[in-house]
C-alpha positions as CSV (number, residue, x, y, z in Angstrom):
1,X,87.1,116.1,100.8
2,X,90.3,117.1,99.0
3,X,93.9,116.5,100.1
4,X,96.7,118.6,98.7
5,X,100.3,119.7,99.0
6,X,102.7,122.5,98.4
7,X,105.6,120.2,98.3
8,X,105.0,118.8,94.9
9,X,102.1,118.5,92.3
10,X,99.8,115.5,92.4
11,X,101.5,112.6,90.6
12,X,104.6,114.6,90.1
13,X,108.3,113.8,90.8
14,X,108.8,113.8,94.9
15,X,111.7,116.3,95.8
16,X,114.5,114.4,97.4
17,X,114.4,116.4,100.5
18,X,111.1,114.4,101.3
19,X,113.0,111.1,100.9
20,X,114.8,108.8,103.1
21,X,117.4,107.9,100.2
22,X,119.1,110.0,97.5
23,X,121.7,109.4,95.0
24,X,125.2,110.6,95.8
25,X,128.8,110.4,94.4
26,X,129.2,106.9,95.9
27,X,125.8,105.4,94.8
28,X,123.0,105.9,97.3
29,X,122.7,107.4,101.0
30,X,120.4,108.8,103.2
31,X,118.5,111.9,102.4
32,X,116.9,114.5,104.5
33,X,113.8,112.6,105.2
34,X,111.5,115.8,105.8
35,X,107.6,114.9,106.1
36,X,105.8,116.7,103.3
37,X,103.2,119.5,103.7
38,X,99.8,118.2,103.7
39,X,96.5,120.1,103.7
40,X,92.6,119.5,103.3
41,X,89.2,120.8,103.4
42,X,85.4,119.8,103.3
43,X,85.8,117.1,106.2
44,X,82.4,115.7,106.6
45,X,80.1,116.5,109.4
46,X,80.2,113.6,111.9
47,X,83.9,113.2,111.6
48,X,85.5,112.0,115.2
49,X,89.0,111.6,113.9
50,X,91.3,111.6,111.1
51,X,93.8,109.0,110.0
52,X,96.7,109.6,107.4
53,X,98.6,106.5,105.5
54,X,101.3,106.7,103.0
55,X,102.3,103.6,101.1
56,X,104.3,102.5,98.3
57,X,102.4,99.6,96.2
58,X,105.3,99.1,94.2
59,X,107.7,97.1,96.2
60,X,109.2,94.2,94.6
61,X,107.5,91.0,96.0
62,X,110.9,89.1,96.1
63,X,114.2,90.6,97.3
64,X,116.5,88.3,94.8
65,X,117.4,91.2,92.4
66,X,117.1,94.1,94.9
67,X,120.1,96.6,94.8
68,X,122.1,94.3,92.8
69,X,124.6,96.4,90.7
70,X,124.7,94.0,87.7
71,X,121.1,93.6,87.0
72,X,117.6,95.3,87.3
73,X,114.6,94.5,89.2
74,X,112.2,93.3,86.1
75,X,109.3,95.8,85.9
76,X,106.7,93.1,85.6
77,X,107.7,91.4,88.9
78,X,104.6,91.1,91.2
79,X,104.7,94.0,93.7
80,X,103.3,94.5,97.1
81,X,102.5,97.4,99.8
82,X,105.1,99.1,101.8
83,X,103.9,101.6,104.4
84,X,105.9,104.8,104.9
85,X,103.7,106.6,107.4
86,X,100.8,105.4,109.6
87,X,99.2,108.4,111.6
88,X,95.9,107.9,113.5
89,X,93.5,109.9,115.9
90,X,94.3,113.1,114.5
91,X,91.9,115.7,115.6
92,X,88.8,116.5,113.2
93,X,89.3,120.2,113.3
94,X,92.9,120.0,112.1
95,X,93.4,121.0,108.5
96,X,97.1,120.8,107.7
97,X,100.5,119.2,108.6
98,X,103.4,121.5,108.1
99,X,106.6,120.5,106.2
100,X,109.1,118.9,108.5
101,X,106.8,118.8,111.6
102,X,106.9,115.3,112.2
103,X,110.3,114.2,110.6
104,X,113.5,115.9,109.8
105,X,116.2,113.6,109.2
106,X,116.6,109.7,109.3
107,X,116.7,108.2,112.9
108,X,118.7,105.0,113.0
109,X,116.9,102.4,115.0
110,X,113.7,104.6,114.3
111,X,111.8,107.5,115.9
112,X,110.0,107.3,119.1
113,X,106.3,106.4,119.4
114,X,103.3,106.1,119.4
115,X,102.4,109.3,121.2
116,X,103.1,112.3,118.8
117,X,101.9,115.8,118.2
118,X,98.1,116.7,118.1
119,X,97.4,114.0,120.6
120,X,97.7,111.5,117.6
121,X,99.6,108.2,117.5
122,X,101.8,106.9,115.3
123,X,102.2,103.4,114.1
124,X,105.4,101.6,112.8
125,X,106.3,102.1,109.2
126,X,107.7,99.0,107.0
127,X,111.5,99.9,107.7
128,X,110.8,98.1,110.8
129,X,110.8,94.9,109.1
130,X,113.2,95.9,106.4
131,X,116.1,96.7,108.8
132,X,115.3,93.8,111.4
133,X,118.4,91.8,110.5
134,X,120.7,94.9,110.4
135,X,122.4,95.2,113.9
136,X,123.2,99.0,113.4
137,X,119.5,100.0,112.4
138,X,117.3,97.3,113.8
139,X,114.3,98.9,115.9
140,X,111.0,100.1,115.9
141,X,110.2,102.7,113.1
142,X,107.6,104.9,114.2
143,X,106.2,107.9,112.2
144,X,107.3,109.1,108.7
145,X,110.3,107.8,106.8
146,X,110.3,108.5,103.0
147,X,111.0,107.0,99.8
148,X,114.4,104.8,99.5
149,X,113.4,102.3,96.4
150,X,115.8,99.9,95.1
151,X,118.4,101.7,92.9
152,X,118.2,99.1,90.2
153,X,114.5,98.9,90.0
154,X,113.1,99.2,86.6
155,X,109.7,100.3,87.7
156,X,109.5,104.0,89.2
157,X,107.6,103.7,92.4
158,X,104.4,105.7,93.5
159,X,103.8,106.9,97.0
160,X,100.2,107.4,97.8
161,X,99.2,109.7,100.6
162,X,95.6,109.1,101.8
163,X,93.5,110.8,104.5
164,X,90.6,109.1,105.9
165,X,87.7,111.0,107.9
166,X,86.3,108.6,110.7
167,X,83.4,108.0,112.5
168,X,85.2,107.3,115.9
169,X,87.5,109.5,117.9
170,X,90.1,106.5,118.8
171,X,91.2,103.9,116.4
172,X,91.2,100.5,118.1
173,X,94.8,99.6,117.3
174,X,97.3,99.4,120.1
175,X,101.1,99.5,120.6
176,X,103.3,99.3,117.7
177,X,100.5,99.0,115.2
178,X,101.0,98.7,111.3
179,X,99.5,100.0,108.4
180,X,97.7,96.7,107.6
181,X,96.2,96.6,111.2
182,X,94.7,100.4,110.6
183,X,93.5,99.6,107.2
184,X,91.6,96.5,108.9
185,X,90.3,98.7,112.0
186,X,88.9,101.7,109.8
187,X,86.8,99.4,107.4
188,X,83.4,100.3,107.7
189,X,83.9,103.5,109.6
190,X,85.4,105.7,106.8
191,X,83.1,108.7,106.1
192,X,85.3,110.1,103.4
193,X,88.8,109.7,102.0
194,X,91.1,111.7,99.9
195,X,94.6,110.9,98.2
196,X,97.5,112.4,96.6
197,X,100.4,110.8,95.2
198,X,104.0,111.2,93.9
199,X,106.8,109.2,92.2
200,X,110.4,108.4,93.1
201,X,113.4,106.3,91.6
202,X,116.9,105.9,92.3
203,X,117.5,104.0,89.0
204,X,119.8,106.5,87.1
205,X,118.7,105.0,83.9
206,X,114.9,106.2,84.3
207,X,115.9,109.8,85.5
């Protein structure tokens, strides 16, 4: 199975229209937040459903220095995963997600879910936790919300899109499920998987 995109080349910089955040004259602001195009082939025989996860493995494990204009987040700081897109129960016959099909713009308090196109279900991404203490933006963030790394991070962030071919038709997760819950649920049920990645930074020094 191979996963590809016409939105950028594998390992290349993600264009800002696919990000949640971008640089502007005042510092940083919200971007177009369009979901990228993805396509795949060679789905194995016996596949009952597909699942898609996008995560950033380069998120700072501590927030002390995050978005502080007088210093950078050290590149050698330990990092953790941040989930940007969790999508399950895609039909095995599907071979493509169109650019902008699931997201066009950033929705304060989050997009609706879990039900979505193609009979699939969206999980919540990690902006749910990030904005939990923000009265203006707190909510359940279902679906795709793209890159918005700290503007002062000394590490360029990677964004990994992984498609899984699964041997069950319905992923055993409920309600506002998370990326970590899906990873646990699909363990032992993966017939094949494929990934594509891109990079993104808002640190002007690294551009």
